[in-house]
N, C-alpha and C positions, 0 to 999 in steps of 0.2 A: 504493500500500500504506500509506503514511504517513497519507494522508487517511482511509482506512478505519479505521485503528487509532485515530484521534482522533475518530471520529464521535461526536457528542454523544449521540445516542440510545443508542448502545452503552454509552457511559460512564455514563449514568443507571442502567443495569441492574446496575452493579457495586456491591458492598458499599461502605458509606460510607468506610472507611479506604482501600480500594483506589481508590475514585473520587477521593478527595482527592489521593492520590499521583499519579494519572494527570493530574489538572488541573495540579498543580505541575510535572510533567514537560513538559506542553504549554506552560506559561508560560516555562519555562527554554529550551525549544527555540525558541520564538518570539523571546525576547530574544537567543539565540545567533545566530539567523538575521539579526535586525536588526543586531547588532554586526558580523557577517560582511559584510553589505552595506555598512555604514558604512566598515569597514576597506578593502574593495575599492574603494569610491568615492574614499576618501582616497588610496589607492595610485595610482589612475588620475590623480587631480588632480596629485599630486606628480610622476608620470611625465610628464604634459603640461607641467607647469611647468619640469621639468628640460629637456625638449625645447625649450621656448621660450627658456630661458636659454642653451642651447647655440647656438641660431640667432641670438640677439640679443647682439652684443658690447657690452660696457660701454664707452661712449665718453665718459662724463661727465668733466668736468674743464676746465682751462684749458690751452690748447695754443698753440704757435707754429710757423709754417712759414717763419720768416725764413731767408733764404739769399741768396747772391750769384748763384745759378743763375737763368737766364732760361728763358722758355718754349721758345725755340729755341736751337740750338747755335751758338756763335761760330764765325766763319770761322777756319780753321786747326786746329780741334779735331776729330778724326776719330772718337773713340770716346765712347760714352755713359758708361762707367765708367772712372775714372782712379785711380791710386794716391794715397795721402795726400800724397806728396811733390809729384806733379804737380798735385794739387788746390790746394796752397798757392801754387804758381807761377801757376796760372791765376787764382786768387782775387786775388792781388796785382796782376794786370794789368787787372782789371775796373774801369772808371770808375764811380764811385758817382754815381747820378743823372745819368749822361751827361756828367759832368765829367772830362775827361782831366786827370790830375795831381792830382786830389783837391780838397777844399774849402779855403776860407779857414781858416788855422790859428789864427785868433783871436789874432794877435800884436799887435793894436792898430793895425795899418796898414790904412788904408781902401783896399781893393782893389776897390771898386765899379766894375763895367765901365761903359762909356759906354752911354747909352740906345740900344737897338736892337742892341747887340753880340750876338754869337752865344751868349755865356754870361751875358747880363744877368739873365734870369729864373732860370736854374739856380743862380746864385751867391747867390740870396736865402737859401740855407741855409749853415750851417757844421756841423761835426761834432756840435755839441751837439744838433741837431735831428733827426738821422737815425739809424736803427737797422735797416739792411737785413740784418744778419747779418754774420758775419766769415769764413764759409767757404762752399764749394759745398754744395749740398743733399746731406744725408746720408740715404739711403734704404736701410733694411735692411742697414746697415753698409757701404754703398757710396757713394762720392762720385760724384755725377752731374753731367754737363756740360750737360744740358738737361732740362727737364721732359718734353719729348716723347720717348717711347720707341718709337713707331710713327707714321710711317715711321722707319726706322733712321737716316736722315740727320739727324734731329732738326729738321726744318723743317715748317712748316704747308703742306700740299698744296693751296694755293689755286688755283682755276681762273683761267686768264689772262682768260677772258671769262665771268664769272658769268652764269648764266641768270636771275638775279633782278635786280630794280631796286635791290638793296641797294647803298648807297654808304657807305664808311667815312669818318667825319669825323675828321680828324687835327688835333690841337691841338699837335703837336710844335713848330711854329714859334712859336706863342704862348708855349709853355713856356720855350724857350731865349732868346727875344728880349724877352719881356714886351709885345709888340705884337700886338694882335688886335682882332677885332670887339667893340665895346662898345655896340652899338645898344640892348641891353636885357639883362635877366637871362638870357633864353633863348638868347642868343648865346654864353654862357660854358659851359664844360664842366660836366657833372653834378657832378664832384668839387669844382670851384671853387664851385658853388652849394650845396655841402653836402647834396646829394640822395642821392648814392650813391657808394660807393667801388668804382667799376668795376674789375674784375680781382681784387678781394678778396671782394666780397659774394657772388659766385656768380650763376649756376652757373659752375663752374670757378674755384675759390678759390686764387689765387696770392699770392706775397709781393710786397712793394713797398719803397719807400724807408723807411717806418717804420710803426708800428702793425700788426704782423703777428700779433697775438694773437687767439684765438678761444675762446669759452666754449661748451661743448656741454652741453645739458640734455636728458635723456630721460624721457618718461613712457610710459604704456601706449599712448597714442594719437598722440603727437607727438614730434618731435625739433626742438629749437630751437638754432640756431647764432647766437650773438651775436658779431658782428664788431666788433673794437675800432675800426677806422676808421669814422667816421660812426655808430657803434653801430647798424649795420644788423642787423636780426634776421630770420633765415630761419626761418620756422615751417613745418615739413614734416609733413603728416598721414601717419600710418603705417597701412598696410592689411595684410590677411592674405596677399595674393597680388598679382602684377603685374596680373592681369586686374581684380581688385577696385579696385586703385589707379587704373588707367586709366579705369575706369567712373565714377570719382568726380572727374573733372577739372572745373575751373571753366569757365564759359561762355567761348567763344573771344573774345568782345568785351572781356573783362577782361584787357588786356595789361599786366600788372603788372611793376614793376621786380623783378628776380630771377626772374621767370617763374612759371609754374604747375608747382610741384614736388610730386610724390607719392613716397612711399617704402614699402619693405617690407624684411624681413629674409630673407637668402638665403645659405646656406652660410657662416654665421658672419660675415656682412658686412651693413652697412646699404647698400641700393641706393636711389638717388634719381634719378628721371627727370624732366627739366625740358623743357617746350616753351613756346611762346607768350610769349617775353620781350619786354618793352617795346622798340619799335624804337629809341627814343632811346638806350637803354642799349647796344643791339647796334651802333649806328653808331659807338660809341666803344670797342668791345670787340675784344680780340685773339682771342677765342674766339666770334666772332659766329655766330648762326644766324638763318635766316629763319623764316617761319611754317611752313615744311615741315621744319625741322630739329629735332634734339633733342640734349640733353647728358645722358649717363648717368654718375653719380658712384657710386663704391664706396668705403666706409669700412671698413677691416679693422683690428682691434686686433692689432698685430704683437707688442707686448710691453707691459710695465707702463708704459713711458714713451714709446711710439711708436704712432701711428695711421698706417697706410699709406693714402694717398688717391690714387685713380686716377679719371680722367675721360676719357670718349670723346665726341668731337664728330662728329655725323653730319648732313650737309646736302649733298645732291647739287647744290643750286643754287649753292653757294659753293666746294665742295672736290671734288677728283678722287677721294677715297676717305675713309672714316672714319679719324680719327686719335686717338691716345691719349697722354695725359700722366700722369706719376706723380710724386708728391712725398710728404713725410711731415710730420705734425704731431708735435711733441715736447712733452712735459710741461714746463711752466715752473715748477711748484712754487710758484705764487703766485696772485694774484687779478687780475681784469680791472678796470681803472679807466676812468672815463668819458672819452670823447673828445668834447669839447663844440665841435663844428665851427661850428654856427650862431651860438652865443654869442660866439665869437671871430672871426667872419668879417668883419673890418673891410675886407678887401681888396675885397669885393663892392661895398659902397657907395662906397669910395674910387675904384675903377676906373670905375664908372658916373658918379660926380660929376666926375671928371677929364675924362671924355669929353664931358660936357655943357659943361664950362668951355671946352674946346678948340673945340667947335662955336660957342659964343657969341663967342669971340675971332676967328673966321674971317669 
């Protein structure tokens, strides 16, 4: 009916005054229709943007996950959550850096252990150099005795006989005694070579002896997590769905440190799924996976000052069941400073040079 009323042929037969009024009404109606379409489009865009913001938590900032809690629960502690009073007692009994009785108190007395002693390497530090946190992990207002929340016993459900050829490389003896293979740079741990801060860089980002700060940066297409230790940068591409994310994985031949991570937003959380981690990293990892495994991380903004971080490790080649850990990142109210590992890594050349000297003397 509207089209018939505005038919140009009919309008031409009208008197001049009436024809001019009809043309003006037509223009007004056209402009009103365009304005209405514009307002509708704007409303739809705003509605979509609000939906995106609702599903995308604001994770930006500088955060710390420092705590005295370990991945697994200590012997003699039977519950995941403890009272503040019990948390203080447990924290006071935790050896820092594996040193029973604490560090050198910097009293001017040379307490350097004998070469090869069980605490030779560990006592290279004193209190000035360490910052592991002063309490158990505080997660959603609760003090936790382990990061692992499933299984309920707080232990990693490792298979007694893994079905993979994976072999974990332990540098524990090297750490505590200062004695180890020095045939070449490749014989030393990744952290000692300043390549990667295994355990902090991810996947599965845990706290350690020091440098437990992280900077989160979000764009429309990526999330970047800058790890203070070694200044490792996790650059995670973000997609619209899990299917799209998995369809955009890198070629399997690219076994990168920190793995092949893809992300998406889901139920007010950032979800990151990682596979295909460099085997050298996994051989030194407490959260190892083989080429058949995956680690799924979930970042949820719990409050203005806390991000709850949960990760699940799945690999039937290494574990009897999937297992999950949870900890929190807390706002530090400051900035991240550079940790210049390579620039200050005198121990690398010193260790190798010392080993060559011993070989020449033999």
